[in-house]
C-alpha positions in Angstrom: 187.8 79.5 114.6 189.2 82.0 117.2 188.0 81.8 120.7 186.6 85.2 120.5 184.6 86.2 117.6 183.1 89.7 117.0 180.2 90.5 114.6 179.9 94.2 114.0 176.6 95.8 113.2 176.8 99.4 112.1 173.6 100.5 110.6 173.9 103.8 108.7 170.2 104.2 107.8 166.9 104.2 109.5 165.8 100.9 107.9 167.8 98.0 109.1 168.1 94.5 107.6 170.5 91.6 108.5 173.7 91.7 106.4 175.5 88.5 105.3 178.3 86.7 107.0 181.7 87.0 105.3 185.1 85.4 105.8 188.0 87.7 107.1 191.6 87.4 106.4 192.4 85.8 109.9 189.6 83.3 109.6 187.4 84.9 112.2 183.7 85.7 111.6 182.4 89.2 110.8 179.3 90.5 109.4 178.6 93.3 106.8 177.1 96.4 107.9 173.4 96.3 108.6 171.5 98.8 106.4 168.4 99.2 104.5 167.8 99.1 100.7 170.4 100.9 98.8 167.7 103.1 97.1 166.4 104.5 100.3 166.5 108.3 100.0 168.8 110.1 102.2 167.6 111.8 105.4 166.6 115.4 104.8 166.3 117.0 108.3 165.2 120.5 107.1 162.5 119.1 104.8 161.2 116.9 107.8 161.2 120.1 110.0 159.2 122.0 107.4 156.7 119.1 107.0 156.1 118.9 110.7 155.4 122.7 110.8 153.0 122.2 107.9 151.2 119.4 109.7 150.7 121.5 112.8 149.5 124.5 110.7 147.2 122.2 108.9 145.8 121.1 112.3 145.0 124.7 113.1 148.0 125.4 115.3 149.9 128.5 115.4 153.5 127.5 114.7 154.8 131.0 115.0 153.7 131.1 118.8 156.3 131.0 121.4 155.4 127.3 122.5 155.3 125.8 119.1 158.0 127.8 117.3 160.6 125.2 117.9 158.4 122.2 118.1 158.9 121.0 114.5 162.7 120.7 115.2 162.1 118.9 118.5 159.8 116.4 116.8 162.1 115.6 114.0 165.1 115.1 116.3 163.0 112.9 118.6 162.0 110.7 115.7 165.5 110.5 114.3 166.7 109.3 117.8 163.9 106.8 117.9 164.5 105.4 114.3 168.3 105.3 114.2 169.8 102.1 115.5 173.1 102.4 117.4 176.2 100.6 116.2 177.0 97.5 118.3 179.4 94.5 118.2 177.9 91.0 118.6 180.6 89.2 120.7 180.6 85.4 120.7 182.7 82.9 122.4 183.6 79.3 121.7 181.2 76.8 123.6 184.2 75.1 125.3 182.2 73.4 128.1 179.6 72.2 125.5 176.8 73.9 127.3 173.5 72.4 125.7 170.7 73.9 127.8 168.5 76.9 127.2 169.9 80.3 127.6 167.1 83.0 128.1 167.1 86.8 128.7 163.8 87.7 130.0 161.9 91.1 130.3 164.2 93.2 127.9 162.5 96.4 127.6 162.0 97.9 124.2 160.1 100.6 122.4 159.3 101.0 118.6 157.1 103.1 116.4 154.0 101.6 114.7 154.5 102.2 111.0 150.8 102.7 110.4 150.2 105.6 112.9 153.7 106.7 114.0 152.6 106.0 117.6 154.8 104.1 120.0 154.4 100.5 121.1 156.3 99.5 124.1 156.9 96.2 126.1 159.3 93.5 127.0 161.1 90.9 124.9 162.2 87.3 126.0 165.0 86.1 123.8 166.4 82.5 124.2 168.7 80.1 122.3 170.0 76.6 122.5 173.6 77.0 121.9 175.6 75.1 119.2 179.3 75.8 119.0 179.1 79.4 119.9 177.9 81.5 123.0 176.9 85.2 122.8 177.4 87.8 125.2 174.1 88.2 127.2 173.9 91.9 126.9 174.2 91.6 123.1 170.8 89.9 123.0 169.3 93.1 124.4 171.3 95.1 121.8 169.8 92.9 118.9 166.3 93.6 120.2 167.1 97.4 120.3 168.6 97.4 117.0 165.5 96.2 115.1 163.1 98.0 117.3 164.6 101.4 116.2 162.5 101.5 113.1 159.0 102.0 111.9 157.7 98.6 112.6 154.9 96.1 113.0 155.4 93.7 116.0 155.1 90.6 113.9 157.9 91.6 111.7 160.2 92.9 114.6 159.7 89.5 116.4 160.7 87.6 113.2 163.7 89.9 112.4 165.2 89.2 115.8 164.8 85.4 115.7 166.1 85.3 112.0 169.1 87.4 112.8 170.2 85.2 115.9 169.6 82.0 113.9 171.8 83.2 111.0 174.6 84.8 113.2 174.9 82.1 115.9 173.9 79.0 114.1 172.3 77.6 117.3 170.3 74.5 117.7 167.3 76.6 118.4 166.0 80.2 118.9 163.0 81.6 120.5 161.6 85.1 120.6 158.5 86.5 122.3 157.4 90.2 122.5 154.8 91.3 124.8 153.7 94.9 124.1 151.0 97.7 124.4 150.3 99.6 121.2 149.3 103.2 121.8 147.6 103.1 118.3 145.1 100.8 120.0 145.1 102.3 123.5 145.0 106.1 122.9 142.8 106.1 119.8 140.1 104.1 118.0 138.9 101.4 120.4 140.8 102.9 123.4 141.7 99.5 124.8 144.1 100.7 127.5 146.0 97.9 129.0 145.5 95.5 126.1 148.7 93.3 125.4 149.8 91.9 122.0 152.0 88.8 122.3 154.0 87.6 119.3 156.5 84.7 118.9 159.1 83.4 116.4 160.7 79.9 116.9 163.5 78.3 115.0 165.1 74.8 115.2 164.7 72.6 118.2 162.3 75.2 119.9 160.0 75.0 117.1 160.2 71.3 116.3 160.5 69.7 119.7 157.4 69.9 122.0 159.2 69.4 125.2 161.8 72.2 124.4 159.1 74.5 123.1 157.1 74.1 126.3 160.1 74.6 128.4 160.8 77.9 126.7 157.2 79.3 126.8 157.0 78.2 130.5 160.1 80.2 131.3 158.8 83.2 129.6 155.6 82.9 131.7 153.3 82.1 128.8 152.6 78.6 129.9 
């Protein structure tokens, strides 16, 4: 295996799912494009703009007025930006020094959209792994979080997607992901629980099976 391996993620659609590793001619690792189901309908921006206008009109707003006339377009463009993952390259390096302790990136900010109410939930992610034969560029851990957050999500699934992706791509001895977020669907409506936080976790390998390693990870995230 080469000293430097790049795994390229170029999601063309709004709904992302991990691709499968494939061999390349030079023996280095790569990954298929990350994309959603092949039967996802194409994006129809014009139809979405009309739909937002109809929604506002149905709510009794005058969409022909000077302040709302361009709102449907702005809303659609904002959602497209929030729901479209950016292409990134997951760069890994050979673990030549045989580093075998925890690598943790804390407090990675993220935002996503609740698929039940289309309202944001925002917070921080703590992402860790116990290296095997490969190390990953630290900034790429934040890129993975952003990649899966740019979708219509529930926090539980988002947490699992990040952990599964890193476990599949890095083949580490362990992976740990914790998300700590506030959901506007709970704080701005309904119960109105401002400041309430939701914490979810996903653990793989040693970080799941070994109590001492799990405790170290949770302590470093501030959860224990």
